[in-house]
C-alpha positions as CSV (number, residue, x, y, z in Angstrom):
1,M,-195.8,-52.6,-116.9
2,V,-193.4,-50.6,-119.2
3,K,-194.4,-49.7,-122.8
4,T,-192.8,-47.5,-125.4
5,L,-194.5,-44.5,-126.5
6,R,-195.1,-46.0,-130.0
7,E,-196.9,-49.1,-128.2
8,S,-198.7,-46.6,-126.1
9,K,-200.2,-44.6,-128.9
10,A,-201.4,-47.8,-130.4
11,K,-202.9,-49.3,-127.5
12,L,-203.9,-46.3,-125.3
13,S,-207.5,-47.6,-124.3
14,E,-205.9,-50.9,-123.1
15,L,-203.4,-49.1,-121.2
16,V,-206.0,-46.9,-119.4
17,D,-208.0,-50.0,-118.5
18,T,-204.9,-51.6,-117.1
19,A,-204.1,-48.5,-115.0
20,S,-207.5,-48.2,-113.8
21,R,-207.4,-51.7,-112.3
22,G,-204.5,-50.5,-110.3
23,E,-201.4,-51.4,-112.2
24,D,-199.0,-48.6,-113.0
25,V,-198.1,-48.2,-116.7
26,L,-194.7,-46.5,-117.2
27,I,-194.1,-44.9,-120.8
28,T,-190.8,-44.6,-122.2
29,V,-189.1,-42.5,-124.9
30,R,-185.7,-43.9,-126.1
31,G,-185.4,-45.9,-123.1
32,T,-186.1,-43.2,-120.4
33,V,-189.3,-43.3,-118.5
34,K,-191.2,-40.0,-119.4
35,A,-194.7,-40.6,-118.0
36,R,-196.8,-42.8,-115.7
37,L,-200.5,-43.9,-115.9
38,T,-201.9,-44.6,-112.6
39,K,-205.2,-45.4,-111.0
40,V,-207.2,-42.2,-110.1
41,G,-207.3,-41.7,-106.3
42,A,-210.3,-41.1,-104.2
43,S,-209.8,-37.4,-104.1
44,A,-210.2,-37.1,-107.9
45,D,-213.2,-39.4,-107.8
46,S,-215.0,-37.0,-105.4
47,F,-214.3,-33.8,-107.4
48,D,-216.9,-31.1,-106.5
49,G,-217.2,-28.6,-109.2
50,R,-219.2,-26.2,-107.0
51,A,-216.5,-26.0,-104.6
52,W,-213.9,-25.3,-107.2
53,I,-216.1,-22.5,-108.6
54,G,-216.4,-21.0,-105.1
55,E,-212.5,-21.0,-104.8
56,L,-212.5,-19.5,-108.2
57,R,-214.8,-16.6,-107.3
58,T,-212.9,-16.1,-104.1
59,L,-209.8,-15.6,-106.0
60,Q,-211.4,-13.4,-108.6
61,E,-212.5,-11.1,-105.6
62,A,-209.1,-11.1,-104.3
63,V,-207.6,-9.7,-107.6
64,K,-210.4,-7.6,-108.7
65,G,-209.0,-4.2,-107.5
66,R,-205.5,-4.9,-108.8
67,K,-204.3,-3.0,-111.8
68,K,-202.3,-4.7,-114.5
69,P,-199.0,-2.9,-115.3
70,K,-199.1,-1.3,-118.7
71,L,-195.8,-1.6,-120.3
72,A,-195.5,-1.4,-124.0
73,I,-193.4,-3.9,-125.8
74,E,-191.1,-1.0,-127.0
75,H,-190.4,-0.1,-123.4
76,I,-189.6,-3.7,-122.4
77,L,-187.2,-3.9,-125.5
78,A,-185.5,-0.7,-124.7
79,E,-184.8,-1.7,-121.1
80,Y,-183.4,-5.2,-122.5
81,R,-181.2,-3.5,-125.1
82,A,-179.9,-1.0,-122.3
83,D,-179.1,-3.8,-119.9
84,R,-177.0,-5.4,-122.8
85,G,-175.3,-2.2,-123.3
């Protein structure tokens, strides 16, 4: 099914229902396909928030000791201007 962006805005609920039944919905802007609504796969249905939080904590621990570079905007601009010469 192909719908324009204007049609999609007006009937979003209906298009989501269509996509949830397995039919892809292509959304066009000025005749060019820009987006696709599609049925959610099994991996998204079985999202485990606890596993995601565990991954996030592991990532936080990995970057905990790293220091942020402290560059002032003035320094960055000065380097940029020097490069432009």
